[in-house]
N, C-alpha and C positions, 0 to 999 in steps of 0.2 A: 378462520378455516375457509379454504378454497373449495369450490365446487367442481365436480366433474359432470359434464353433460353427456349422458349416454343416449344417443339419437339412433333410433331404428326406423328403417324405411319400410317400403311396401311389402306386404304379405308376412312380415315378421310377427304380426299378431296371430298368425296361424301356426306358430311354432308348436310342436307336440302332436299336430295332426297333419301338417303338410310334409310329405316325403320324409318320414322318420329315419329311413335308411341313409339319407343325406344329411339331415339337420338334427337327428336325435329325437328323443322322447320328451325333452324338457320344454316347458311352456315358457312364454314370455314373462310370466310372473315368476317362474323359477330363476330366469335370467336376472330379473330385477333383484331378487333376494341375494343372488350370487354377487351382483354388482354392489349392493348395499354393504355386504360383509367386506368386500375388497376395499371399498372406500373407507369404511371404518378402520380397517387394518392399517391404512396409510394416512389417517388423520384428515380425510377429505369428506366432503358432503356430496350426496348423489342427487342429481336431477335426471330422471329417467323418462324418456318420451318415445313415442312410436307414432308414425303417421303414414298413411298410404298416399299422401298428396305432396308432390314435389315442392309446391309453394310453401306449405307449412314447414318443411324441412329447411328450405332457404331461409325463411323468417327465423327459425331457431338458430341457424348458424350466424345470421346477422346479430341476433341478440347475444350470442356467445362471444362474438368478436368484441362487442362493446363491454361485456362483463370481463373478458380477459384484459382488455385495455384499462379497465378500472381496477384491476388486481384481485377480483373476486372469483375468477375462474381458472382452474389449472388447465383445462383443455376439453376436447370433445372426443369421445370414442363414437365413431360413425360406422354403423353398418347400413349402408345405403341400399342394400338389396339390389335388385335389378337396375335401379337408377345408376349404380356404379358404372354401368357399361353404356349408358345412354345420355347422361345428364352433364352437358357442358355447363348448364346453369349452376349446378352444385359446385362444380370445379371453380367457377367464376366467383360464387358466393364465398367459398373458403378463402380463395386468393384475396378478394376484395375486403373481406372482414379481418384478414390477417390473424386468423385464429389457428391455434395449435390443434391439429387433428390426427388421430390415430385411426387409419382405415382398418376395419375389421370384417372378416367373413368367417362364418362358422365352418363352411366347407372350403376345401382347397379349389378355388375357382379355376386354377390352371389344369386341374385334372378333370374338369368337366367339359361341357360343349365349348366349341371354339369361340362363340360370341362372348363367353364369359371371361375370356383371357385378357381382354382390353379393359383398363380402368381409367376413367377420367378423374378419379379421385387421387390416385397414387402420386401423380406429379406434384400435387400441392399438399400432401400428407407428411407429417413429421415422421411417421412410422406406418408400417403395414403388417398386419397379423392375419394369416389365413390357415384354415385347415386344423385348428386345435379344438374344434367343437365350441360349445358354449364357454369352456374354460378360458378361451381366448379373451373374453371380456375382462376377466380378472387380470390376465396378463397385460392387457392394454391399459388397464387402470394402474397397475404397478409401473408400467413404462412411463405413463404421464407423471406419476409421482417422482420417478427418477429424473425426468426432464426438468422438473421445476425445483428440484432439491438443490440447496446451495452447494457450490463446488467445494 
């Protein structure tokens, strides 16, 4: 059984209390439960993490690349939060680790402030989902399951 790494970046630990009009009322634990159910539905195992630290996210991406190369990882669902718009280091980590990533955002970043319109993750992502609320996590997991399914 392959694993999906759901990796959440800065401030996502504040889901449910931070700007509920933008991000909704669900907490990060609610998101974890949703992801667990989605993984189970697709015969996958869940590894769910959150960090406010860019280096920890990079380390997790490096680990994910090794796990994917070893055949134990389906891919990564990455909500990099604000690092999406600022981190060339995350871009380089994904590219260097050669890991399959689905970039995810709860809100439609293109309908928000102009600085959120640029993503350093999108050019190295296998897919991008934005604006579907926390349901996007389940959609991203389904997408990864489809990507690894035999033709």
